[in-house]
C-alpha positions in Angstrom: 8.7 32.7 -25.2 5.0 32.7 -25.8 4.1 29.8 -23.5 5.4 31.6 -20.4 2.3 33.8 -20.3 -0.2 31.0 -21.1 -0.6 29.6 -17.6 -2.1 32.7 -16.1 -4.2 33.3 -19.3 -5.9 29.9 -19.2 -8.1 30.7 -16.2 -10.2 33.0 -18.4 -10.0 31.0 -21.6 -13.1 28.9 -22.4 -12.4 25.5 -23.9 -13.5 21.9 -23.9 -11.6 18.7 -23.3 -8.7 17.5 -25.4 -9.5 13.9 -26.2 -6.7 11.3 -26.7 -6.9 7.5 -27.1 -6.6 5.3 -23.9 -3.7 3.4 -25.4 -1.7 6.6 -25.8 0.9 7.4 -23.1 2.2 10.9 -22.5 5.8 11.1 -21.2 8.1 13.8 -20.0 11.3 14.2 -18.1 12.4 17.2 -16.0 15.5 18.2 -14.1 15.3 18.6 -10.3 13.8 22.1 -10.6 10.9 20.8 -12.8 12.3 22.2 -16.1 11.3 20.0 -19.0 14.2 18.3 -20.8 12.3 15.6 -22.7 8.7 15.4 -24.0 7.4 12.6 -26.3 5.3 13.4 -29.4 2.0 12.4 -27.7 2.6 14.8 -24.9 3.4 17.6 -27.4 0.2 16.9 -29.4 -2.2 16.8 -26.4 -0.5 19.9 -24.8 -0.8 21.7 -28.2 2.9 22.7 -28.1 5.9 21.8 -30.1 8.9 20.0 -28.7 10.8 23.3 -29.0 8.2 25.1 -26.9 8.1 22.5 -24.2 11.8 21.6 -23.7 13.4 24.2 -21.5 10.0 25.4 -20.1 9.0 24.7 -16.5 6.5 21.8 -16.3 4.0 24.1 -14.7 3.5 25.5 -18.2 0.7 22.9 -18.6 -0.7 23.4 -15.1 -4.5 24.1 -15.0 -5.9 26.6 -12.4 -8.5 24.1 -11.4 -5.9 22.0 -9.6 -5.7 22.4 -5.8 -2.2 23.5 -4.7 -2.4 21.1 -1.8 -2.1 18.2 -4.2 1.2 19.5 -5.6 2.4 20.0 -2.1 1.8 16.3 -1.4 3.5 15.3 -4.7 6.6 17.4 -4.1 6.9 16.0 -0.5 7.2 12.5 -1.9 9.4 13.4 -4.9 11.8 15.4 -2.7 12.0 12.3 -0.4 13.0 10.3 -3.5 9.7 8.4 -3.5 7.4 7.8 -6.5 4.0 9.4 -6.6 0.8 8.9 -8.6 -2.1 11.3 -9.0 -5.0 12.5 -11.1 -4.0 15.8 -12.7 -6.0 18.2 -14.8 -3.6 20.0 -17.3 -4.2 22.8 -19.7 -3.4 22.8 -23.4 -2.0 25.8 -25.3 -5.4 26.6 -26.8 -7.2 26.9 -23.5 -8.7 23.4 -23.4 -7.9 20.9 -20.7 -7.1 17.2 -20.4 -7.1 14.9 -17.4 -4.3 12.3 -16.9 -3.3 9.8 -14.3 0.3 10.6 -13.7 3.0 8.2 -12.4 6.1 10.2 -11.5 9.4 8.8 -10.3 12.7 10.3 -9.2 15.6 9.7 -11.6 19.3 10.2 -11.1 19.1 13.8 -12.1 15.4 14.7 -12.1 12.0 13.2 -12.5 10.2 11.1 -15.1 6.5 11.1 -15.7 4.3 8.8 -17.7 0.6 9.8 -17.9 -2.4 7.8 -19.0 -6.0 8.6 -19.7 -8.0 7.9 -16.5 -11.0 5.7 -16.4 -11.3 4.0 -13.0 -13.9 4.8 -10.4 -11.3 6.5 -8.3 -11.3 9.3 -10.9 -14.9 10.4 -10.0 -14.6 10.8 -6.3 -11.1 12.3 -6.6 -12.5 15.1 -8.8 -15.1 15.8 -6.1 -12.4 16.1 -3.5 -10.4 18.4 -5.6 -13.4 20.7 -6.1 -13.9 20.9 -2.4 -10.2 21.5 -1.8 -10.2 24.3 -4.3 -13.1 25.9 -2.5 -11.2 25.8 0.8 -8.1 27.3 -0.9 -10.2 30.1 -2.3 -11.2 30.9 1.3 -7.5 31.2 2.1 -6.3 27.7 3.0 -2.6 27.5 2.4 -1.0 24.6 0.4 0.2 22.7 3.4 -3.2 22.8 5.1 -4.9 22.0 1.8 -2.7 18.9 1.6 -3.8 17.9 5.1 -7.4 18.5 4.0 -6.9 16.2 1.0 -5.5 13.5 3.2 -8.4 13.8 5.7 -10.9 13.5 2.8 -9.1 10.4 1.6 -9.2 8.9 5.1 -13.0 9.1 4.8 -12.7 6.8 1.9 -10.7 4.3 4.1 -7.3 5.3 2.9 -4.9 5.7 5.9 -2.5 7.9 3.9 -1.9 9.5 0.5 0.4 6.7 -0.5 -2.1 3.9 0.0 -4.7 5.9 -2.0 -2.2 6.6 -4.8 -1.1 2.9 -5.1 -4.7 1.8 -5.1 -5.6 4.3 -7.8 -2.6 3.1 -9.9 -3.8 -0.5 -9.5 -7.3 0.4 -10.6 -6.1 2.3 -13.6 -3.5 -0.3 -14.6 -6.1 -3.1 -14.4 -8.0 -1.4 -17.3 -5.1 -1.7 -19.7 -4.8 -4.6 -22.1 -1.5 -3.7 -23.7 1.0 -4.7 -21.0 4.0 -6.8 -21.8 3.5 -10.6 -21.1 6.6 -10.8 -18.9 5.6 -7.8 -16.8 2.1 -9.2 -16.6 3.4 -12.6 -15.4 5.5 -10.9 -12.7 2.5 -8.8 -11.6 0.3 -12.0 -11.3 3.0 -13.5 -9.0 3.0 -10.4 -6.8 -0.8 -10.5 -6.7 -0.6 -14.1 -5.6 1.8 -13.0 -2.9 -0.7 -10.3 -1.9 -3.4 -13.0 -1.6 -1.2 -15.1 0.6 -0.5 -12.1 2.8 -4.2 -11.5 3.2 -4.6 -15.2 4.2 -1.7 -14.8 6.8 -3.3 -11.6 8.2 -6.7 -13.3 8.5 -5.1 -16.2 10.4 -3.4 -13.8 12.8 -6.7 -11.9 13.3 -8.3 -15.3 14.2 -5.6 -16.1 16.7 -5.9 -12.7 18.3 -9.7 -13.0 18.5 -9.3 -16.3 20.3 -6.9 -14.8 22.8 -9.3 -11.9 23.4 -12.1 -14.4 24.1 -10.1 -16.4 26.7 -8.4 -13.4 28.4 -11.2 -13.2 30.8 -10.8 -16.9 32.0 -8.0 -16.1 34.5 -10.4 -13.6 36.1 -13.1 -16.3 36.2 -10.6 -18.6 37.9 -9.7 -16.0 40.5 -13.4 -15.4 41.2 -13.8 -19.1 41.6 -10.8 -19.3 43.9 -12.1 -16.7 46.2 -15.5 -18.4 46.4 -13.9 -21.7 47.3 -11.8 -20.2 50.1 -9.1 -22.7 51.2 -9.9 -25.2 48.6 -9.3 -22.6 45.9 -5.7 -21.5 46.7 -4.3 -23.8 44.0 -6.8 -22.4 41.5 -5.7 -18.9 42.3 -2.0 -19.8 41.6 -3.0 -21.5 38.4 -4.9 -18.4 37.3 -1.8 -16.2 37.8 0.4 -18.5 35.8 -2.1 -18.8 33.0 -2.6 -15.1 32.8 1.2 -14.4 32.7 1.8 -17.0 29.9 -1.2 -16.0 27.8 -0.3 -12.3 28.0 3.2 -13.1 26.8 1.7 -15.0 23.8 -0.7 -12.2 23.0 2.1 -9.7 22.8 4.1 -12.1 20.5 1.2 -12.4 18.1 0.5 -8.7 18.3 4.0 -8.0 17.2 3.2 -9.7 13.9 0.5 -7.2 13.1 1.1 -4.0 15.1 1.4 -0.7 13.3 4.8 0.2 11.6 6.9 -2.5 13.3 4.8 -5.6 12.9 6.2 -8.2 10.6 3.0 -8.6 8.5 2.6 -4.8 8.3 6.1 -4.4 7.0 5.6 -7.3 4.5 2.4 -5.8 3.3 4.1 -2.4 2.8 7.0 -4.0 0.9 4.5 -5.9 -1.4 2.6 -2.7 -2.1 5.9 -1.0 -3.1 6.9 -4.0 -5.2 3.5 -4.0 -7.0 3.4 -0.3 -7.7 7.0 -0.2 -8.8 6.4 -3.1 -11.2 3.3 -1.4 -12.6 5.1 1.9 -13.2 8.0 0.0 -14.8 5.6 -1.7 -17.2 4.0 1.6 -18.2 7.4 3.2 -18.8 8.6 0.2 -20.8 5.4 0.3 -22.8 5.9 4.0 -23.5 9.4 3.3 -24.7 8.3 0.5 -27.0 5.5 2.7 -28.5 8.1 5.3 -29.2 10.4 2.8 -30.9 7.6 1.5 -33.1 7.0 5.1 -34.3 10.8 5.6 -35.0 10.4 9.1 -33.4 13.5 11.0 -34.2 13.0 13.6 -31.5 13.0 10.8 -28.9 16.3 9.5 -30.2 17.8 13.0 -30.2 16.9 13.5 -26.5 17.4 9.9 -25.4 13.8 9.6 -24.6 13.6 5.9 -25.1 16.9 5.4 -23.2 15.5 7.4 -20.3 12.3 5.4 -20.2 14.1 2.0 -20.5 16.6 2.9 -17.8 13.9 4.0 -15.4 11.8 0.9 -16.2 14.8 -1.3 -15.3 15.4 0.8 -12.2 11.8 0.3 -11.0 12.0 -3.4 -11.8 15.1 -3.6 -9.5 13.2 -1.7 -6.8 10.3 -4.2 -7.1 12.7 -7.2 -6.9 14.4 -5.7 -3.8 11.0 -5.2 -2.1 10.0 -8.8 -2.9 13.3 -10.0 -1.5 12.4 -8.0 1.7 9.1 -9.9 1.9 11.0 -13.2 1.6 13.5 -12.2 4.4 10.7 -11.1 6.7 8.5 -14.1 5.9 11.3 -16.5 7.1 10.8 -15.2 10.6 7.1 -16.2 10.9 7.5 -20.0 11.1 10.0 -19.5 14.0 7.5 -17.2 15.8 4.8 -19.9 15.2 7.0 -22.6 16.7 7.6 -20.4 19.8 3.9 -19.8 20.2 3.1 -23.5 19.8 5.6 -24.3 22.6 3.8 -21.8 24.8 0.5 -23.5 23.9 2.1 -26.7 25.3 2.9 -24.7 28.5 -0.7 -23.5 28.7 -1.9 -27.1 28.2 0.1 -28.0 31.3 -1.6 -25.3 33.3 -4.9 -26.5 32.0 -4.0 -30.0 33.1 -3.5 -28.7 36.6 -7.0 -27.2 36.4 -8.3 -30.6 35.5 -6.5 -32.2 38.5 -8.0 -29.6 40.8 -11.4 -30.2 39.3 -11.1 -33.9 40.1 -10.3 -33.1 43.7 -13.4 -30.9 43.9 -15.7 -33.3 42.1 -18.3 -33.0 44.8 -18.4 -29.2 44.4 -20.3 -27.6 41.5 -17.5 -25.1 40.9 -17.9 -24.3 37.2 -14.3 -25.3 36.7 -15.1 -27.8 34.0 -16.8 -25.2 31.9 -13.6 -23.1 32.0 -11.4 -26.1 31.2 -13.6 -26.9 28.1 -13.3 -23.4 26.8 -9.6 -23.3 27.3 -9.2 -26.7 25.5 -11.2 -25.4 22.5 -9.2 -22.2 22.4 -5.8 -24.1 22.6 -6.8 -26.5 19.8 -8.0 -23.7 17.5 -4.9 -21.6 18.2 -2.6 -24.5 17.4 -4.4 -25.2 14.2 -4.3 -21.6 13.0 -0.6 -21.4 13.9 0.2 -24.4 11.8 -1.7 -22.8 8.9 0.1 -19.5 9.4 3.5 -21.3 9.3 2.6 -23.1 6.1 1.4 -19.9 4.5 4.6 -18.1 5.5 6.6 -20.9 3.9 4.6 -20.5 0.7 5.2 -16.8 0.7 8.9 -17.4 1.1 9.1 -19.9 -1.8 6.9 -17.7 -4.1 8.9 -14.5 -3.5 12.2 -16.3 -3.9 11.1 -17.5 -7.3 10.3 -14.0 -8.5 
């Protein structure tokens, strides 16, 4: 077949960019080896190949030599783990020209399905710069796995902790530029965005609580210093200091479990929401592609079940999104109970603080500095209790909103 020699020839073939409308979506399906088994008419046109040329060919037939191998290493890592992936990709057409796409690729029952759109978000600009640098590193001998690490490192400089967070953020940026999304899908996405805002509010409240704990963690030390200065009169203060430190450390650890890496409740909820959001967006794109195909009454799509593949994958992704939102609801139910436990511990700290006040009364003739410590603790306890009440209310809102989706 003629196309099997084209990939290597393109590196030396001059050519400009193939233009295609922003509303046009390119779709293809492959088996697990990457062999094309379906290509929609838009993909055929932009690639400059017929359906007969594309179907049965490896998908790398459209690969452009300007693409870093490290990116494909990252993409295959995710796909082989049955995870979706999104990326900016420069492809080559049959006549030696090129075209850029933002590809959303998802595993199917027996292969992979890709829907590609014309990129236009700001992510596209800095991504191309990173690709150029990665290509230069590869030209100096950097292997694909190390090139993948290089790409992730460069993305971390843009404040993305990993490739997935970057890919989902890029998907969101590109998706937000579209005005042709189905109203039902758009409504679901707005609800997920509302949940994301609530999550941000919950995370901000936890950050405030932790900040308060960090501010008062030094007070037991101040109490011990005061105790040593007062000698015999300060024995009770020293005991109070130890009790307060033990109880406040326990509370700090409880709050930290809400937001600690990987296992923290809020971290897991945030990750589930990100997966729900991206799955819903990819589902909407695939559903839109299928509907565009139906409007054109494209016989080749009917013959290869293209619309059926797209509709089935759109529904599968919607189900993944709903399951992720359900996980958010399940995890969110735990937060009010954590808040109740923390508020009970605040009451325990209030008792310790009361003992401090009693000791202060006994030493009223001594300028001990104890009153200043008591006032700071009172303020911290009041603020913490207020933030915990707000956090519990926000968690209940998250639960009710996610349950309604």
